[in-house]
VOMIBA-25824 format. One record per residue (C-alpha): x, y, z. Coordinates in nm, 4 decimals. Layout:
VOMIBA-25824
<pt xx="X" yy="Y" zz="Z"/>
...
This chain:
VOMIBA-25824
<pt xx="1.4061" yy="-8.4075" zz="0.1274"/>
<pt xx="1.4194" yy="-7.9988" zz="0.1990"/>
<pt xx="1.1002" yy="-7.9564" zz="0.0503"/>
<pt xx="0.9450" yy="-8.2229" zz="0.2510"/>
<pt xx="1.0192" yy="-8.1061" zz="0.5567"/>
<pt xx="0.9183" yy="-7.7473" zz="0.5292"/>
<pt xx="0.6170" yy="-7.8886" zz="0.4011"/>
<pt xx="0.6089" yy="-8.1183" zz="0.7128"/>
<pt xx="0.6795" yy="-7.7643" zz="0.9204"/>
<pt xx="0.4016" yy="-7.5626" zz="0.7469"/>
<pt xx="0.1472" yy="-7.8278" zz="0.7996"/>
<pt xx="0.2732" yy="-7.8808" zz="1.1862"/>
<pt xx="0.2468" yy="-7.4712" zz="1.2392"/>
<pt xx="-0.1196" yy="-7.4765" zz="1.0227"/>
<pt xx="-0.2240" yy="-7.7330" zz="1.2702"/>
<pt xx="-0.1275" yy="-7.6178" zz="1.6213"/>
<pt xx="-0.2928" yy="-7.2696" zz="1.5174"/>
<pt xx="-0.6084" yy="-7.4130" zz="1.4335"/>
<pt xx="-0.6190" yy="-7.6372" zz="1.7834"/>
<pt xx="-0.5217" yy="-7.3131" zz="1.9782"/>
<pt xx="-0.8106" yy="-7.1802" zz="1.8296"/>
<pt xx="-1.0139" yy="-7.4009" zz="1.8805"/>
<pt xx="-0.9555" yy="-7.4495" zz="2.2860"/>
<pt xx="-1.1065" yy="-7.1826" zz="2.3967"/>
<pt xx="-1.2672" yy="-7.1489" zz="2.7113"/>
<pt xx="-1.6354" yy="-7.2536" zz="2.7546"/>
<pt xx="-1.7699" yy="-6.8975" zz="2.7898"/>
<pt xx="-1.9578" yy="-6.8228" zz="2.4337"/>
<pt xx="-1.8660" yy="-6.5678" zz="2.2934"/>
<pt xx="-2.1184" yy="-6.2261" zz="2.2615"/>
<pt xx="-2.0988" yy="-6.0311" zz="1.9463"/>
<pt xx="-2.1865" yy="-5.6856" zz="2.0117"/>
<pt xx="-2.4643" yy="-5.5913" zz="1.7406"/>
<pt xx="-2.6463" yy="-5.2501" zz="1.8146"/>
<pt xx="-3.0184" yy="-5.2513" zz="1.7997"/>
<pt xx="-3.2593" yy="-5.0049" zz="1.8049"/>
<pt xx="-3.0000" yy="-4.7009" zz="1.7607"/>
<pt xx="-3.1429" yy="-4.3765" zz="1.7104"/>
<pt xx="-3.1787" yy="-4.1816" zz="1.4155"/>
<pt xx="-3.1289" yy="-3.8294" zz="1.4350"/>
<pt xx="-3.4309" yy="-3.5866" zz="1.3963"/>
<pt xx="-3.2052" yy="-3.4110" zz="1.1560"/>
<pt xx="-3.1015" yy="-3.7031" zz="0.9199"/>
<pt xx="-3.3763" yy="-3.8158" zz="0.6736"/>
<pt xx="-3.4588" yy="-3.9301" zz="0.3453"/>
<pt xx="-3.7127" yy="-3.6875" zz="0.1348"/>
<pt xx="-3.8686" yy="-3.6714" zz="-0.2522"/>
<pt xx="-3.9582" yy="-3.3632" zz="-0.3952"/>
<pt xx="-4.1906" yy="-3.3087" zz="-0.6981"/>
<pt xx="-4.2631" yy="-2.9286" zz="-0.8732"/>
<pt xx="-4.3391" yy="-2.8188" zz="-1.1939"/>
<pt xx="-4.2515" yy="-2.4586" zz="-1.3663"/>
<pt xx="-4.1394" yy="-2.2811" zz="-1.6362"/>
<pt xx="-3.8224" yy="-2.1466" zz="-1.8059"/>
<pt xx="-3.6576" yy="-1.8905" zz="-2.0013"/>
<pt xx="-3.3323" yy="-1.8633" zz="-2.2188"/>
<pt xx="-3.0094" yy="-1.7663" zz="-2.0289"/>
<pt xx="-2.7116" yy="-1.7379" zz="-2.0990"/>
<pt xx="-2.8367" yy="-1.6377" zz="-2.4735"/>
<pt xx="-2.6052" yy="-1.6651" zz="-2.8292"/>
<pt xx="-2.6616" yy="-1.6675" zz="-3.1736"/>
<pt xx="-2.9278" yy="-1.8654" zz="-3.2778"/>
<pt xx="-2.8747" yy="-2.0370" zz="-3.6206"/>
<pt xx="-3.0344" yy="-2.2914" zz="-3.8757"/>
<pt xx="-2.7612" yy="-2.5819" zz="-3.9130"/>
<pt xx="-2.8423" yy="-2.5255" zz="-4.3341"/>
<pt xx="-2.6831" yy="-2.2959" zz="-4.4907"/>
<pt xx="-2.9536" yy="-2.2456" zz="-4.7140"/>
<pt xx="-3.1564" yy="-2.0903" zz="-4.4069"/>
<pt xx="-2.8861" yy="-1.8887" zz="-4.2952"/>
<pt xx="-2.7720" yy="-1.7583" zz="-3.9317"/>
<pt xx="-2.9677" yy="-1.4462" zz="-3.8982"/>
<pt xx="-3.3261" yy="-1.2715" zz="-3.9430"/>
<pt xx="-3.3058" yy="-1.1066" zz="-4.2988"/>
<pt xx="-3.6049" yy="-0.9130" zz="-4.4582"/>
<pt xx="-3.5618" yy="-0.6964" zz="-4.7667"/>
<pt xx="-3.8192" yy="-0.6001" zz="-4.9874"/>
<pt xx="-3.7771" yy="-0.2831" zz="-5.2166"/>
<pt xx="-3.6232" yy="-0.0226" zz="-5.0009"/>
<pt xx="-3.7062" yy="-0.1831" zz="-4.7180"/>
<pt xx="-3.4088" yy="-0.3495" zz="-4.5093"/>
<pt xx="-3.3976" yy="-0.5177" zz="-4.1735"/>
<pt xx="-3.0941" yy="-0.7816" zz="-4.1057"/>
<pt xx="-3.0452" yy="-0.8656" zz="-3.6972"/>
<pt xx="-2.8872" yy="-1.1232" zz="-3.5473"/>
<pt xx="-3.1170" yy="-1.3003" zz="-3.3609"/>
<pt xx="-2.9624" yy="-1.3770" zz="-2.9309"/>
<pt xx="-3.1347" yy="-1.6318" zz="-2.8056"/>
<pt xx="-3.1372" yy="-2.0670" zz="-2.6610"/>
<pt xx="-3.3398" yy="-2.3191" zz="-2.7768"/>
<pt xx="-3.4261" yy="-2.3583" zz="-2.4262"/>
<pt xx="-3.6995" yy="-2.2271" zz="-2.1767"/>
<pt xx="-4.0244" yy="-2.3604" zz="-2.1699"/>
<pt xx="-4.2317" yy="-2.5812" zz="-1.9362"/>
<pt xx="-4.0392" yy="-2.8489" zz="-1.6943"/>
<pt xx="-4.2018" yy="-3.1101" zz="-1.4529"/>
<pt xx="-3.9581" yy="-3.2383" zz="-1.1965"/>
<pt xx="-3.9287" yy="-3.5604" zz="-0.9779"/>
<pt xx="-3.6361" yy="-3.5610" zz="-0.6779"/>
<pt xx="-3.4871" yy="-3.7485" zz="-0.4014"/>
<pt xx="-3.2183" yy="-3.6625" zz="-0.1943"/>
<pt xx="-3.1042" yy="-3.7500" zz="0.1667"/>
<pt xx="-2.9736" yy="-3.4859" zz="0.4250"/>
<pt xx="-2.6638" yy="-3.6037" zz="0.6210"/>
<pt xx="-2.7736" yy="-3.3424" zz="0.9222"/>
<pt xx="-2.9723" yy="-3.0366" zz="0.9634"/>
<pt xx="-2.7931" yy="-2.8195" zz="0.6881"/>
<pt xx="-2.5909" yy="-3.0781" zz="0.4601"/>
<pt xx="-2.7163" yy="-3.3317" zz="0.2073"/>
<pt xx="-2.7215" yy="-3.4928" zz="-0.1412"/>
<pt xx="-3.0281" yy="-3.5031" zz="-0.3971"/>
<pt xx="-3.1050" yy="-3.5932" zz="-0.7345"/>
<pt xx="-3.3570" yy="-3.4206" zz="-0.9753"/>
<pt xx="-3.5186" yy="-3.5911" zz="-1.3045"/>
<pt xx="-3.6123" yy="-3.2988" zz="-1.5416"/>
<pt xx="-3.8866" yy="-3.3608" zz="-1.8285"/>
<pt xx="-3.8356" yy="-3.0567" zz="-2.0300"/>
<pt xx="-4.0682" yy="-2.9162" zz="-2.3097"/>
<pt xx="-3.8682" yy="-2.6394" zz="-2.5293"/>
<pt xx="-4.1272" yy="-2.4662" zz="-2.7203"/>
<pt xx="-4.0788" yy="-2.4089" zz="-3.0734"/>
<pt xx="-3.8449" yy="-2.0861" zz="-3.1865"/>
<pt xx="-3.7080" yy="-1.9233" zz="-3.4941"/>
<pt xx="-3.3756" yy="-2.0278" zz="-3.5357"/>
<pt xx="-3.2984" yy="-1.8312" zz="-3.8749"/>
<pt xx="-3.5032" yy="-1.6262" zz="-4.1263"/>
<pt xx="-3.4404" yy="-1.4765" zz="-4.4828"/>
<pt xx="-3.7390" yy="-1.2996" zz="-4.6407"/>
<pt xx="-3.6712" yy="-1.1256" zz="-4.9898"/>
<pt xx="-3.8489" yy="-1.0862" zz="-5.2988"/>
<pt xx="-3.7008" yy="-1.3816" zz="-5.5191"/>
<pt xx="-3.6096" yy="-1.5932" zz="-5.2033"/>
<pt xx="-3.7515" yy="-1.7143" zz="-4.8532"/>
<pt xx="-3.6097" yy="-1.9479" zz="-4.6329"/>
<pt xx="-3.7311" yy="-2.0172" zz="-4.2800"/>
<pt xx="-3.6011" yy="-2.2628" zz="-4.0048"/>
<pt xx="-3.8362" yy="-2.3667" zz="-3.6335"/>
<pt xx="-3.6985" yy="-2.5543" zz="-3.3634"/>
<pt xx="-3.8330" yy="-2.7581" zz="-3.0589"/>
<pt xx="-3.6994" yy="-3.0334" zz="-2.8212"/>
<pt xx="-3.8419" yy="-3.2467" zz="-2.5565"/>
<pt xx="-3.5450" yy="-3.3361" zz="-2.3354"/>
<pt xx="-3.5341" yy="-3.5306" zz="-2.0221"/>
<pt xx="-3.2311" yy="-3.4677" zz="-1.7714"/>
<pt xx="-3.0501" yy="-3.5753" zz="-1.4330"/>
<pt xx="-2.9234" yy="-3.3384" zz="-1.1795"/>
<pt xx="-2.7117" yy="-3.4811" zz="-0.8796"/>
<pt xx="-2.6732" yy="-3.1668" zz="-0.6263"/>
<pt xx="-2.4976" yy="-3.0663" zz="-0.3491"/>
<pt xx="-2.7563" yy="-2.9253" zz="-0.1105"/>
<pt xx="-2.7539" yy="-2.6951" zz="0.1771"/>
<pt xx="-2.9961" yy="-2.6398" zz="0.3852"/>
<pt xx="-3.0764" yy="-2.3488" zz="0.6799"/>
<pt xx="-3.3905" yy="-2.2928" zz="0.8757"/>
<pt xx="-3.5423" yy="-2.1207" zz="1.1684"/>
<pt xx="-3.6344" yy="-2.4198" zz="1.3943"/>
<pt xx="-4.0039" yy="-2.3245" zz="1.2987"/>
<pt xx="-4.1611" yy="-2.3046" zz="0.9530"/>
<pt xx="-3.9058" yy="-2.1159" zz="0.7491"/>
<pt xx="-3.6314" yy="-2.2226" zz="0.5274"/>
<pt xx="-3.3758" yy="-2.1547" zz="0.2739"/>
<pt xx="-3.1774" yy="-2.4130" zz="-0.0129"/>
<pt xx="-2.9482" yy="-2.3965" zz="-0.2058"/>
<pt xx="-2.8262" yy="-2.6180" zz="-0.4608"/>
<pt xx="-2.5196" yy="-2.6695" zz="-0.7150"/>
<pt xx="-2.4356" yy="-2.9740" zz="-0.8987"/>
<pt xx="-2.3954" yy="-3.0689" zz="-1.2627"/>
<pt xx="-2.6914" yy="-3.1653" zz="-1.5524"/>
<pt xx="-2.6726" yy="-3.4730" zz="-1.7876"/>
<pt xx="-2.8814" yy="-3.4578" zz="-2.0847"/>
<pt xx="-2.9863" yy="-3.8111" zz="-2.1276"/>
<pt xx="-3.2560" yy="-3.8062" zz="-2.3873"/>
<pt xx="-3.3207" yy="-3.5119" zz="-2.6095"/>
<pt xx="-3.5290" yy="-3.5355" zz="-2.9111"/>
<pt xx="-3.4940" yy="-3.1992" zz="-3.1218"/>
<pt xx="-3.7651" yy="-3.1416" zz="-3.4298"/>
<pt xx="-3.6499" yy="-2.8815" zz="-3.6919"/>
<pt xx="-3.9170" yy="-2.7661" zz="-3.9393"/>
<pt xx="-3.7354" yy="-2.5956" zz="-4.2562"/>
<pt xx="-3.9370" yy="-2.4010" zz="-4.5506"/>
<pt xx="-3.7415" yy="-2.2880" zz="-4.8573"/>
<pt xx="-3.8932" yy="-2.0954" zz="-5.1503"/>
<pt xx="-3.6280" yy="-2.0081" zz="-5.4013"/>
<pt xx="-3.6911" yy="-1.8215" zz="-5.7135"/>
<pt xx="-3.2704" yy="-1.6506" zz="-5.7653"/>
<pt xx="-3.0709" yy="-2.0252" zz="-5.8060"/>
<pt xx="-2.9452" yy="-1.9931" zz="-5.3965"/>
<pt xx="-2.9806" yy="-2.3513" zz="-5.3043"/>
<pt xx="-2.7995" yy="-2.4823" zz="-5.5576"/>
<pt xx="-2.5491" yy="-2.1920" zz="-5.4910"/>
<pt xx="-2.5098" yy="-2.3034" zz="-5.1645"/>
<pt xx="-2.4863" yy="-2.6200" zz="-5.2354"/>
<pt xx="-2.1987" yy="-2.6673" zz="-5.4966"/>
<pt xx="-2.0243" yy="-2.3330" zz="-5.3558"/>
<pt xx="-2.1070" yy="-2.1125" zz="-5.6712"/>
<pt xx="-2.1971" yy="-1.7387" zz="-5.6822"/>
<pt xx="-2.5478" yy="-1.7155" zz="-5.6555"/>
<pt xx="-2.6416" yy="-1.8247" zz="-6.0604"/>
<pt xx="-2.8631" yy="-1.6149" zz="-6.2911"/>
<pt xx="-3.1486" yy="-1.8672" zz="-6.3387"/>
<pt xx="-3.4085" yy="-1.6001" zz="-6.3968"/>
<pt xx="-3.5506" yy="-1.3409" zz="-6.6034"/>
<pt xx="-3.8644" yy="-1.1595" zz="-6.4260"/>
<pt xx="-4.1179" yy="-1.1806" zz="-6.6836"/>
<pt xx="-3.9836" yy="-1.4063" zz="-6.9543"/>
<pt xx="-3.8706" yy="-1.7435" zz="-6.7746"/>
<pt xx="-3.7318" yy="-1.8712" zz="-6.4207"/>
<pt xx="-3.6706" yy="-2.1302" zz="-6.2375"/>
<pt xx="-3.8456" yy="-2.2151" zz="-5.8748"/>
<pt xx="-3.7468" yy="-2.4395" zz="-5.5872"/>
<pt xx="-3.9727" yy="-2.5609" zz="-5.3339"/>
<pt xx="-3.8436" yy="-2.7890" zz="-5.0447"/>
<pt xx="-4.0363" yy="-2.8608" zz="-4.7376"/>
<pt xx="-3.8829" yy="-3.0304" zz="-4.5138"/>
<pt xx="-3.8877" yy="-3.1969" zz="-4.1123"/>
<pt xx="-3.5676" yy="-3.3429" zz="-3.9121"/>
<pt xx="-3.4185" yy="-3.4317" zz="-3.6152"/>
<pt xx="-3.1433" yy="-3.4074" zz="-3.4658"/>
<pt xx="-2.9179" yy="-3.6027" zz="-3.2763"/>
<pt xx="-2.6139" yy="-3.5180" zz="-3.0316"/>
<pt xx="-2.2858" yy="-3.5951" zz="-2.8494"/>
<pt xx="-2.2963" yy="-3.6625" zz="-2.4694"/>
<pt xx="-2.1940" yy="-3.3388" zz="-2.2979"/>
<pt xx="-2.2232" yy="-3.2133" zz="-1.9437"/>
<pt xx="-2.3326" yy="-2.8868" zz="-1.8460"/>
<pt xx="-2.4060" yy="-2.6769" zz="-1.4884"/>
<pt xx="-2.7253" yy="-2.6668" zz="-1.2153"/>
<pt xx="-2.7450" yy="-2.4491" zz="-0.9291"/>
<pt xx="-3.0984" yy="-2.3206" zz="-0.7605"/>
<pt xx="-3.1955" yy="-2.0750" zz="-0.4242"/>
<pt xx="-3.5631" yy="-2.1945" zz="-0.3255"/>
<pt xx="-3.7754" yy="-2.0722" zz="0.0052"/>
<pt xx="-3.9357" yy="-2.3409" zz="0.1749"/>
<pt xx="-4.2354" yy="-2.3363" zz="0.4193"/>
<pt xx="-4.3273" yy="-2.6102" zz="0.6311"/>
<pt xx="-4.6592" yy="-2.7565" zz="0.6568"/>
<pt xx="-4.6874" yy="-3.0145" zz="0.8970"/>
<pt xx="-4.3500" yy="-3.2688" zz="0.9784"/>
<pt xx="-4.4115" yy="-3.4337" zz="0.6283"/>
<pt xx="-4.5176" yy="-3.1840" zz="0.3980"/>
<pt xx="-4.3295" yy="-2.8523" zz="0.3047"/>
<pt xx="-4.4100" yy="-2.6092" zz="0.0029"/>
<pt xx="-4.1270" yy="-2.4236" zz="-0.1280"/>
<pt xx="-4.0561" yy="-2.2140" zz="-0.4250"/>
<pt xx="-3.6982" yy="-2.1665" zz="-0.6087"/>
<pt xx="-3.5355" yy="-2.0090" zz="-0.9108"/>
<pt xx="-3.2932" yy="-2.2890" zz="-1.0892"/>
<pt xx="-3.0247" yy="-2.2094" zz="-1.4043"/>
<pt xx="-2.9570" yy="-2.4761" zz="-1.5728"/>
<pt xx="-2.6734" yy="-2.4359" zz="-1.8626"/>
<pt xx="-2.5010" yy="-2.6562" zz="-2.1156"/>
<pt xx="-2.4324" yy="-2.6735" zz="-2.5001"/>
<pt xx="-2.4279" yy="-2.9920" zz="-2.6247"/>
<pt xx="-2.2285" yy="-3.0575" zz="-3.0160"/>
<pt xx="-2.4662" yy="-3.1595" zz="-3.2884"/>
<pt xx="-2.3764" yy="-3.5314" zz="-3.4632"/>
<pt xx="-2.5846" yy="-3.5829" zz="-3.7326"/>
<pt xx="-2.9161" yy="-3.4046" zz="-3.8883"/>
<pt xx="-3.1626" yy="-3.6780" zz="-4.0679"/>
<pt xx="-3.5324" yy="-3.5544" zz="-4.2093"/>
<pt xx="-3.8320" yy="-3.7330" zz="-4.1232"/>
<pt xx="-3.9724" yy="-3.5892" zz="-4.4070"/>
<pt xx="-3.8939" yy="-3.4341" zz="-4.7442"/>
<pt xx="-4.0543" yy="-3.2854" zz="-5.0670"/>
<pt xx="-3.8900" yy="-3.0914" zz="-5.2958"/>
<pt xx="-4.0428" yy="-2.9552" zz="-5.6758"/>
<pt xx="-3.8836" yy="-2.7813" zz="-5.9322"/>
<pt xx="-4.0437" yy="-2.5592" zz="-6.1915"/>
<pt xx="-3.9683" yy="-2.3871" zz="-6.4928"/>
<pt xx="-4.1781" yy="-2.0256" zz="-6.5137"/>
<pt xx="-4.2499" yy="-1.9051" zz="-6.8586"/>
<pt xx="-4.4315" yy="-1.6148" zz="-6.8911"/>
<pt xx="-4.6473" yy="-1.6791" zz="-6.6268"/>
<pt xx="-4.7001" yy="-2.0286" zz="-6.7006"/>
<pt xx="-4.5468" yy="-2.3152" zz="-6.4624"/>
<pt xx="-4.3768" yy="-2.6410" zz="-6.5753"/>
<pt xx="-4.2253" yy="-2.9332" zz="-6.4448"/>
<pt xx="-3.8947" yy="-2.9187" zz="-6.4250"/>
<pt xx="-3.7235" yy="-3.1928" zz="-6.6397"/>
<pt xx="-3.4677" yy="-3.4353" zz="-6.4628"/>
<pt xx="-3.1032" yy="-3.3935" zz="-6.5387"/>
<pt xx="-3.1586" yy="-3.0022" zz="-6.5645"/>
<pt xx="-2.9997" yy="-2.9245" zz="-6.2254"/>
<pt xx="-2.6907" yy="-3.0883" zz="-6.0371"/>
<pt xx="-2.9836" yy="-3.2240" zz="-5.7482"/>
<pt xx="-3.2915" yy="-3.4256" zz="-5.8535"/>
<pt xx="-3.5202" yy="-3.1552" zz="-5.9807"/>
<pt xx="-3.8860" yy="-3.3905" zz="-5.7663"/>
<pt xx="-3.8292" yy="-3.5321" zz="-5.5003"/>
<pt xx="-4.2063" yy="-3.6702" zz="-5.3652"/>
<pt xx="-4.0688" yy="-3.8060" zz="-5.0378"/>
<pt xx="-3.7631" yy="-3.8773" zz="-4.8148"/>
<pt xx="-3.7631" yy="-4.2319" zz="-4.9141"/>
<pt xx="-3.6670" yy="-4.0794" zz="-5.2590"/>
<pt xx="-3.4396" yy="-3.7943" zz="-5.1296"/>
<pt xx="-3.0339" yy="-3.8770" zz="-5.2400"/>
<pt xx="-2.8467" yy="-3.9565" zz="-4.8653"/>
<pt xx="-2.6479" yy="-3.6039" zz="-4.9415"/>
<pt xx="-2.9890" yy="-3.3958" zz="-4.9141"/>
<pt xx="-3.1768" yy="-3.5825" zz="-4.6458"/>
<pt xx="-2.8205" yy="-3.6584" zz="-4.3982"/>
<pt xx="-2.6245" yy="-3.3982" zz="-4.2682"/>
<pt xx="-2.2993" yy="-3.5265" zz="-4.0761"/>
<pt xx="-2.1166" yy="-3.2757" zz="-3.8749"/>
<pt xx="-1.7368" yy="-3.3012" zz="-3.8606"/>
<pt xx="-1.4944" yy="-3.0950" zz="-3.6063"/>
<pt xx="-1.2616" yy="-3.0346" zz="-3.9434"/>
<pt xx="-1.3432" yy="-3.0650" zz="-4.3138"/>
<pt xx="-1.0693" yy="-3.1132" zz="-4.5675"/>
<pt xx="-1.0634" yy="-3.1951" zz="-4.9106"/>
<pt xx="-1.1612" yy="-3.5216" zz="-4.8663"/>
<pt xx="-1.5285" yy="-3.4460" zz="-4.7078"/>
<pt xx="-1.8022" yy="-3.4931" zz="-4.8730"/>
<pt xx="-1.9085" yy="-3.1275" zz="-4.9892"/>
<pt xx="-1.9043" yy="-2.9349" zz="-5.2954"/>
<pt xx="-1.8667" yy="-2.6020" zz="-5.1212"/>
<pt xx="-1.4910" yy="-2.5330" zz="-5.0263"/>
<pt xx="-1.4104" yy="-2.5818" zz="-5.3651"/>
<pt xx="-1.2546" yy="-2.9156" zz="-5.3445"/>
<pt xx="-1.5209" yy="-3.1323" zz="-5.5075"/>
<pt xx="-1.8079" yy="-3.0729" zz="-5.7767"/>
<pt xx="-2.1442" yy="-3.1134" zz="-5.7704"/>
<pt xx="-2.1891" yy="-3.1279" zz="-6.0905"/>
<pt xx="-2.1649" yy="-3.4767" zz="-6.3182"/>
<pt xx="-1.8732" yy="-3.4303" zz="-6.5616"/>
<pt xx="-2.1239" yy="-3.5464" zz="-6.8313"/>
<pt xx="-2.3770" yy="-3.3319" zz="-7.0686"/>
<pt xx="-2.5138" yy="-2.9923" zz="-6.8745"/>
<pt xx="-2.2879" yy="-3.0206" zz="-6.5886"/>
<pt xx="-1.9914" yy="-3.0909" zz="-6.7998"/>
<pt xx="-2.0748" yy="-2.7325" zz="-6.9589"/>
<pt xx="-2.0761" yy="-2.5826" zz="-6.6148"/>
<pt xx="-1.7879" yy="-2.7543" zz="-6.4576"/>
<pt xx="-1.6120" yy="-2.5907" zz="-6.7926"/>
<pt xx="-1.7998" yy="-2.2736" zz="-6.6916"/>
<pt xx="-1.6926" yy="-2.2267" zz="-6.3742"/>
<pt xx="-1.3611" yy="-2.3671" zz="-6.3540"/>
<pt xx="-1.4631" yy="-2.6753" zz="-6.1923"/>
<pt xx="-1.2913" yy="-2.9138" zz="-6.4750"/>
<pt xx="-1.0728" yy="-3.2160" zz="-6.3593"/>
<pt xx="-1.2563" yy="-3.1786" zz="-5.9634"/>
<pt xx="-1.3672" yy="-3.5154" zz="-5.7794"/>
<pt xx="-1.7429" yy="-3.5311" zz="-5.7788"/>
<pt xx="-1.9413" yy="-3.5313" zz="-5.4731"/>
<pt xx="-2.1284" yy="-3.8938" zz="-5.3607"/>
<pt xx="-2.4774" yy="-3.7839" zz="-5.3789"/>
<pt xx="-2.5345" yy="-4.1388" zz="-5.1801"/>
<pt xx="-2.3352" yy="-4.0324" zz="-4.8753"/>
<pt xx="-2.4228" yy="-3.7817" zz="-4.5758"/>
<pt xx="-2.3095" yy="-3.4169" zz="-4.6887"/>
<pt xx="-2.0709" yy="-3.3077" zz="-4.3991"/>
<pt xx="-2.0580" yy="-3.0045" zz="-4.2280"/>
<pt xx="-1.8299" yy="-2.7841" zz="-3.9922"/>
<pt xx="-1.9480" yy="-2.8933" zz="-3.6366"/>
<pt xx="-2.2275" yy="-2.6834" zz="-3.4596"/>
<pt xx="-2.3141" yy="-2.6539" zz="-3.1106"/>
<pt xx="-2.6918" yy="-2.6364" zz="-2.9816"/>
<pt xx="-2.7227" yy="-2.4214" zz="-2.6550"/>
<pt xx="-3.0319" yy="-2.4990" zz="-2.4534"/>
<pt xx="-2.9571" yy="-2.2758" zz="-2.1185"/>
<pt xx="-3.2752" yy="-2.2062" zz="-1.9344"/>
<pt xx="-3.3497" yy="-2.0198" zz="-1.6143"/>
<pt xx="-3.6191" yy="-2.2010" zz="-1.4569"/>
<pt xx="-3.8969" yy="-2.0725" zz="-1.1823"/>
<pt xx="-4.0620" yy="-2.3805" zz="-1.0140"/>
<pt xx="-4.3052" yy="-2.4465" zz="-0.7237"/>
<pt xx="-4.3589" yy="-2.7917" zz="-0.5255"/>
<pt xx="-4.3439" yy="-3.0006" zz="-0.2521"/>
<pt xx="-4.1155" yy="-3.1654" zz="-0.0591"/>
<pt xx="-4.1759" yy="-3.4947" zz="0.1306"/>
<pt xx="-4.0127" yy="-3.6138" zz="0.4658"/>
<pt xx="-4.0117" yy="-3.9968" zz="0.4397"/>
<pt xx="-3.8702" yy="-4.0047" zz="0.8335"/>
<pt xx="-4.1571" yy="-3.8774" zz="0.9665"/>
<pt xx="-4.4173" yy="-3.9736" zz="0.6852"/>
<pt xx="-4.3430" yy="-4.3314" zz="0.7564"/>
<pt xx="-4.5233" yy="-4.3940" zz="1.0894"/>
<pt xx="-4.3485" yy="-4.6592" zz="1.1682"/>
<pt xx="-4.0259" yy="-4.5246" zz="1.1928"/>
<pt xx="-4.1595" yy="-4.1709" zz="1.3136"/>
<pt xx="-4.3288" yy="-4.3347" zz="1.5921"/>
<pt xx="-3.9790" yy="-4.5990" zz="1.6732"/>
<pt xx="-3.8150" yy="-4.2637" zz="1.6897"/>
<pt xx="-4.0297" yy="-4.0832" zz="1.9235"/>
<pt xx="-4.0346" yy="-4.4454" zz="2.1528"/>
<pt xx="-3.6423" yy="-4.4442" zz="2.1248"/>
<pt xx="-3.6211" yy="-4.0626" zz="2.2361"/>
<pt xx="-3.8411" yy="-4.1162" zz="2.5233"/>
<pt xx="-3.7079" yy="-4.4373" zz="2.6228"/>
<pt xx="-3.3801" yy="-4.2984" zz="2.6101"/>
<pt xx="-3.5076" yy="-4.0106" zz="2.7955"/>
<pt xx="-3.6694" yy="-4.1937" zz="3.1151"/>
<pt xx="-3.3763" yy="-4.4828" zz="3.0899"/>
<pt xx="-3.2306" yy="-4.4214" zz="3.4237"/>
<pt xx="-2.8634" yy="-4.3784" zz="3.4054"/>
<pt xx="-2.5880" yy="-4.6292" zz="3.5308"/>
<pt xx="-2.3387" yy="-4.5662" zz="3.7739"/>
<pt xx="-2.0089" yy="-4.6253" zz="3.6985"/>
<pt xx="-1.7942" yy="-4.8739" zz="3.9072"/>
<pt xx="-1.4708" yy="-4.8391" zz="4.0228"/>
<pt xx="-1.1294" yy="-4.9611" zz="3.9026"/>
<pt xx="-1.0790" yy="-5.1430" zz="4.2465"/>
<pt xx="-1.4437" yy="-5.3090" zz="4.2963"/>
<pt xx="-1.3236" yy="-5.4923" zz="3.9606"/>
<pt xx="-1.0068" yy="-5.6060" zz="4.1355"/>
<pt xx="-1.2095" yy="-5.6811" zz="4.5035"/>
<pt xx="-1.2908" yy="-6.0485" zz="4.5814"/>
<pt xx="-1.6115" yy="-6.1515" zz="4.7177"/>
<pt xx="-1.6427" yy="-6.1619" zz="5.0904"/>
<pt xx="-1.7671" yy="-6.4573" zz="5.1893"/>
<pt xx="-1.8838" yy="-6.2566" zz="5.5601"/>
<pt xx="-2.0492" yy="-6.0036" zz="5.3678"/>
<pt xx="-2.3974" yy="-6.1495" zz="5.4133"/>
<pt xx="-2.3775" yy="-6.2062" zz="5.8151"/>
<pt xx="-2.5351" yy="-5.9266" zz="6.0262"/>
<pt xx="-2.3668" yy="-5.8463" zz="6.3619"/>
<pt xx="-2.5631" yy="-5.8902" zz="6.6664"/>
């Protein structure tokens, strides 16, 4: 009974509120909708198109992900020696930019810049010895998106200065590396197995030569960098401005994995100057690999980890062995003290310590900025028409408070004789 009473009371209240809302006066309600609001001259949308060239910026130590190539530029022949660290970035090169933005007023705005960059191939590391040669070069094509806060100033005539600060987001990158190794001292086996350089050569009598040619691409983890620029512009007319700017784009990005797209390996035994193909099973790795499809996963796929431990699929730190437990591999295990160690899985990727790729650049760009509000004739004429209408429109006299409360005088139209 109580629930029924409460329900009925709520129904009556609802009906009375609805009835009250419908019993309004006969006067129609007019919504005040703003029409033809005048748009300020300094508030506009724009688009930019520019191109330029960049140089490496915030240089760091360049290196190869391959330990066989190293992290230096090492030259040594006879008594001639030159070992130096290569500082630089994998950035720089040509860039094409397309941007769009909006100015809230004469001084502050936002924009988004889309950059298509080609970082040309450059040397990462090199070893040039009498018995060993290894080199790697890397080039990158990338697409970046950079949201900016824009700050502008002009002298009210033709000249202006624009500053930008924001972020840079790499959304696409194709990094291609080319590596070449010619080993006459057993360094390839040493770096893969974590052993001292093996005495596999006797000059003039017996020697082992391993040649590797590879081409790989590297994939990365997502990252965020910084972008800032200062530029100067000159108005050509109301629609177009010519500008030049200096822009810094700085970021580093962590490597995720390197995958070989091309891989070829040949091993030769040099006996008294006669080169013969090395038989299979002689080395801890395949002696000859014709193409990438024949290469084991361990040689053509590297995965980068934040930390390696005894369970990692690598033999470089003495916790696993690259050599088989029987045959020649068993003998090598005995001689090197690796008896009883678990073997690496040659059918799985090799695990490597994490590395970072630096592509910071200092760009010098030039281009055009298009003002859409003035370029669009309809919007521009509408703005001018509104401005002229507002300037020619007579001002309305304000009514006094007393006039609102006065009753109309029925004798106001009578003329006194």
